Steps between C-alpha positions, in 0.01 A plus 500: 500500500172350371256288702137394466198592717136393486205681341183598690186419300122513530321274248128420547533154337772380739410326823791648695599842362840631607382842625816576696873453445801570717875502449782536754866539401675527837825695438418555132281789376269542203636745242279809483650614168471174304165367632140616479178405682231409243123441519326335201132444422173691464366693803795364697669641808855401591641592843860477618596531866882470518647446849249434776657761728507777241211745450536509123308320231439506127224391272316567179160461334430348156164579335354365171188339354693208354866416481504549120442874556856534627789621284793266445822631650315756717444443873313824572196393704291339222531125552837550665640735764837534667660676798855569611619405851759637745857381524633249754203259510576154642145383565205514256133435578259569218139412421256526209125515459221608267251782551238294312503167683122454470385389159851495354518293180801342335450698179491832690788455742635146525760573768675768701876486566756685712873438486842655560715458185825602331410804288676390181339153519145637482318647202124502534270366226163326489678182384736527799191512723348190335829313543463555875144366482574196280828391656406570860683731735849413610796724558653808339860625506609782731835670550651489850803679634750393764770659713759397757409566864309804623784755524634768267843462339672723757337321793598159362861609434539616860401152610761325284427157648167485318585711192417282198687680219841362408807693381488701175127561537259794522214502754169646380159562658194417280255779422178520699407670827402173669786279376753393761841335461764528226650323195856439377643544147849447358687820415577596139786284373406211730280197449365224725275443800506819712394307812812277504847589627751573220726224627220255432438381145204690360552828689543836322828456304669747268431448128803436273397754237821458297429134423122497503447821303822470296554875515819696419673189355697399192628781277266744679684507831538321831259438789579467871233360729446674838274431795149575377624672181778504232746740333550544126824611330452563125762461225593776258214587265235394755322707765300410809123543468189374679235340285204297631638545855826318403841677504711385202760613245358621169678590177541874456391678182628845405146636485435387858806671649426816702647833391729495802677188356582689175632783711727261690667404172601863437859562601452874552457544877390865464217408270391232745485750788317766296257248362430357844436845651275600213310174525453550873368853450259389230389213720428731795306743280307211349418357842373832637300573185365147493399519866298819449339365185414174676366683809282724283379198302414305816318799649302549180411129484400508867271798440355333191439181699327692780287680244415168335396351834298815577309470171463122531350531847252762378672813630377726219140399561541545874651849457202603289251367756681665792523832313124490443437425867745775608311752286175390662659538844633849419165618366315387814766483770240523779163323515177647618586417860846654474690166500813490290511237225766234542785539249560254220759222526871582488727352232822387673837427339655154501809636680289648780310176570814285472669716764191487722509117508882461523500372142205268575690311770338182634491646852251760373246245370158529664336222299464324168178457301377375165558841341836601644718560809434774757796681660517741791663826390597832650483798263747788508254709707494226769153369414463121533314340209426157351643449150362221281728372224245349265548220254511578125157621394306395191590749227141489373377633837723810523227759460277318748795461741589870507136602515469285812796688653334831418169387652659359818709814540173690541369253758392670822353201684656460843497118483683462167879513509598832350698491175761775531662466159685279254817459294473399134860549380615160633465163328189421703260754656560606862204610715537704821237456775457630853669277761274308741693372801288238680512211253215325318170357620626155396798532734274599793258212430737215418860583591714621789470874528661704774485309827180311416405213272226476237173683563592599857570857385151551355200568723145465369467880480818519290377224267162666452662836428754345257218326311303826480802701382600247230141482376480879487821527297386234250161671469685824425710332228191337346259794519666832585824503297490695173556170320389193701784270608482125563772403749515128392716387794310576820663296779627541855864542391395803289340677799760706689449618858636815661591538867132561589391186306331707231486322164665605174427304180816450293653321198321616187746317272224276363219758504309591187315815407137431417342780286150590616351401163653150521342259749743213442859458384641180351836438669743223584406360843719663762490501876589286803389140544232482769372855438416456128137525391405155351274670243793719388723192462244334274397800285811726501250789523617768745232692694489688830328195653834313482634735769181441703570124508864556606382740772258231621797264546678779690198536733507124569874526569433776757227292666686168516870596509562202268711479183306529171645167386650227715593144396489408870119524504278221356486510122147645485597776750841604361348803327394744776203638302355150450570412864319816618193451275473137611516606867231765443279245328527260796457780760859458629617858459627543856691170479744637239536853643832628629516393867571858605166616359283245679544686828460877535757680717340846474300566815312792340337283234316177574614171345152469348562818304835373367343169403227692319761696302694181417179336376416798278849522350502124435174535306647795309804286409261225389332744261838612360596135433199417284601308189316734260646850495166666429363363830777663703465846650712786369798622702308821569218299656747292700672816625165646618426183701840499669488874563162453671642230726794727580267788590297279731815357663670839549198658676450195733117497481474154660451471878403209724243494779520268799328217312742539203221620269625728226373858514570712190393856435655616171473847359294566188813511280635176647163331453500600132859377455424165663195461281711559188759252627237237567361534150842456344594194704229285345337736249142412597545324835545682829812458713449192724547540872727276703207293611381463141840455330414162348200646327707785355767260373241276336343797324837600356583144389180467296585808295653437155879501482 
């Protein structure tokens, strides 16, 4: 069923822009297979929050210099973006806005739109966009679905008083995990309204096929109508056949008669018996021979298909790289300090990984991301692993893809999720990682985890250590790996925590290798809205400073416990990075902090010391969020600062006298480390004290961004 809903729009030349739109269907639901959520415009964000009581959302980002840069018929993020939504939605609440509200001109980006629309009714083009602008925004068609009641077919049948389906009907349940209720359809051979009783005109009544279809009549034969069907009796010279799903009598031709009919005309009974036995024997031999031929053919085709997938996914290149690394490992099995080299990645079979995940059953799903689905699996040796079933990779990136596997298989950093192996003989590549059991940082900050809610599971010491460990792993990827790696999707949901709250960086599906002789790579913008480097979005130039910006957002997330993007905040504060920088500029840092960090529950360390650490990390995050990448510190410098703060915190050098004056007596090594940290926080400025925090913030704000 089709209905119309309103469009959300943001046009600078309109006095009352329609920035938000809502739709409520009651018992009806929006079809998740026939509708799409669309954002349209330059530098436009579109955000969809379905049901108010559900913790799911969807959105997309459209980037362009002018709307004419877009490609007609393509809604891929340039001038137009789209997102799919879950099934069973009855309530929609979506909003739209522009990332370039200040100084926006009509020629650059006249309007921004967000709407929920029937997929086949929408085909993006620049002229389609101008029609929205010229004709004003109104409504667009959407497909809605309906059902009877809230019970399944079996539940409704047991309660016959309220069962809606009449006689001669079939009860069906619509597809979709969130859809409730059922529908009624007339059985084959019946026609009418399935919701009416058959004794009432219009209910499901049997079709008179003999009269309506005029089958088996005249000189062909005779037709007898039955309840829901009919029977044909053909005259001599005609035979029953089914053509176009209709049973009828057709004129026989001698060439169409089977050999058995010629045999029936032979009056010699002995010849009939011999011929029948011989035919049966030949048939059995043919069936057995055919079965073995078919089985061998299918096995050969299956092997050829697996080999084709293996080559397509870069298996030959990977084998060569792993052989080279195995030779290197054999030639120097032990290092100078006697430590054994870690072995190269294992190549698993598709059958082994399918068995480990119970054929990729939904109950084994750990999470879904932009690059694939992660399943929990148990290998034949009892080891629990995480298996990522990736999406189809770009065929032009095969060599780079397998080289990344080879590089990550040699990773020995304790805070990067270990890649154990891969499978390349399936249609899409399968990656096998170590299993981390305590969820993601995002879950501990923003969701229910265990018996506690939100950030209640994370103490300040845990947050500081997590920040230091993530920074150290990114610095390793940028500076210490044989070929530098840009992660490209640093965010709290890609930081896994073990039972001791130690961090493991995961999800390298969007990562790119960055050769040491190549400072920048031109790529399609990829990442998560809210963590993306604005300079990267404008230039498409990938550098290691993009990860620094995303890590800065992660630091702010650890400090504030707030979501990186929230439509519930004022428009200018919806983006967490902008909200944080504005608060720093107005000296309101401690106003936006996570409430659990404002007080210090550790009796061994004074609250002044914790506040000092919070101030220093906030200034470090401010440096990471500078608009110009060249003004940001490197991840190695960031890691040194955080490691210094960790060293100071772990040795508890702060004590309080009776007058609450701070007495600090650091060792020579700690003094050097703090000096290095101070230099990195503001490059040329010293670390401000608590009493002089405003001065330190002002010094950082005057520096070029």
